[in-house]
Structures are given as structure tokens and as C-alpha cells.
N, C-alpha and C positions, 0 to 999 in steps of 0.2 A: 149545503150551508146556507143558512138564512140568519141575514144581519137584523138585529132587532134594535130599536132605539133605547138608548139609556138615559141621554139627557138632552133636553132641549134649550137652546140658548137664543136669545135675540139681542139686540144692540141698543135696546132701550136705555137711556142715561139712568141710574139709579141714586138714591141719596142713602146715608146709613139709616134714616128713620126706616126705609123698605126692610132693612135686616135686624132693626133692634129688637123687635119681640122675639125672635128666633134666637138671636143671640142670647138673650137673658135666660130664656126657656133652657138653654143648652148648659148655661153657666150655674144657674139657681136652682131648677127644678129638680126634686127628687124623683122625678119620672124621666130625667134626662139619662142616657147611655154616657154621654161624656162626662157628667159630673161624678159618675160612681164606679168608674173603670179606670185603671192606670193602664195606658196602652199607647203604643206608637205604631205607624204604618209607614211604609216606604214603597214607592213603586220600583220596579226592576224593569229592565230592558222586555222581558217578556212576561211579567208578573209582579207579584209583590210579596213583601216579607211583613208579619205584623206581630208585634209582642203585645199581648193581653194577659195582664196578672202574672201568672206562673208560667205561662206557655208562650213559645215562640213558634210559628208556622210559616213556612215559604210556599206559595203556589205559583205555578207557571201555566200560562195558557197556551195551549197546543194550536188552537183555531177559535173561533167566536164561540162554538159550542163546548169545547172540551177544555178543561183545566184539571190538573193535577197537583196534588199535594207532595211536595218532594223532600220535605223536612218538617218534623214535629218534634218539638224538644219540651221537656217540663223542668224549671228549676226547683232546687229544694231548699235555696238560700238566697239571700239578697246578693252576695258575691256574684253568684253567677249571672244574676238578673243584670248587675252592673257592667258585668263581662259583656252580655248581649248587647246592651246599650252602646258601649263604646265600639264593639265590633260592627255592628250591622246598622248601626243609627248615628255612628259618629257623636255620641252623647255622653258626657261625663256629668255625673250627678253628686253635687257638692254639698248636700243635706242628706238627712235621714229621710231616705226614701220609703213610704208607706204605701204599699201595695193594697189597693182596693178592688175588687171584683165582685160585681153583682150577679145576679142571676141573670145570664146571658147565653141563649143557646144557639146564636147564630154564627160562632165563632168555630169554622170548619176548614 
């Protein structure tokens, strides 16, 4: 088993201006994944659950090199999506939810 670094942190103090350009990109750019996909993700004790558009997936990590998908579901209507949001993310949407999903091949 080999551990690989994923994130590197330092303790350099930062200002909002250090992040402003990338925040603006994610909110405003047509190339941003965040702007054109409806999703939520939550970490679990040994994995994560992700809702993306009409799909819900849960992955568990067995060890640093192994993960398994333990659940894949597809919704056919907004009622099911709202049910998922409440059950898995403790979210209640009180407005007309518009599902947007752009070409995204990394959701597995």
C-alpha cells in the first residue's frame, strides 16, 4: 500500500483577494463545473455520497488504493430528487428546483 499526497497545506495567512479570481470563475464562467451542474456531496465515515443531476452515488473507501461503489440510483422525477436531498443531505428545497447537468464524464 502506498500513500500519495492529495492536498498540500501551509499556514501562510491569506486574504480574500487571494481567492477572488477563482471564486469568480466558479460562479460566473461558462467553463465552470460548479455553474452548470446541480449537485451536492457529503463525506461519510469511510466514503462519500454525491448527488449530481438525476443520479445519486455512494462510494466507500476500503484502503488508500481501493474504493467501491455501493449504491447507484437514477431519478425519473423531481419528487425523487427532493426525497434524496432530505434523506441524505438534510436539505429541503422550497423553490422550483431546476436540474442542470452539463457534459461531465468524471462522475463514477
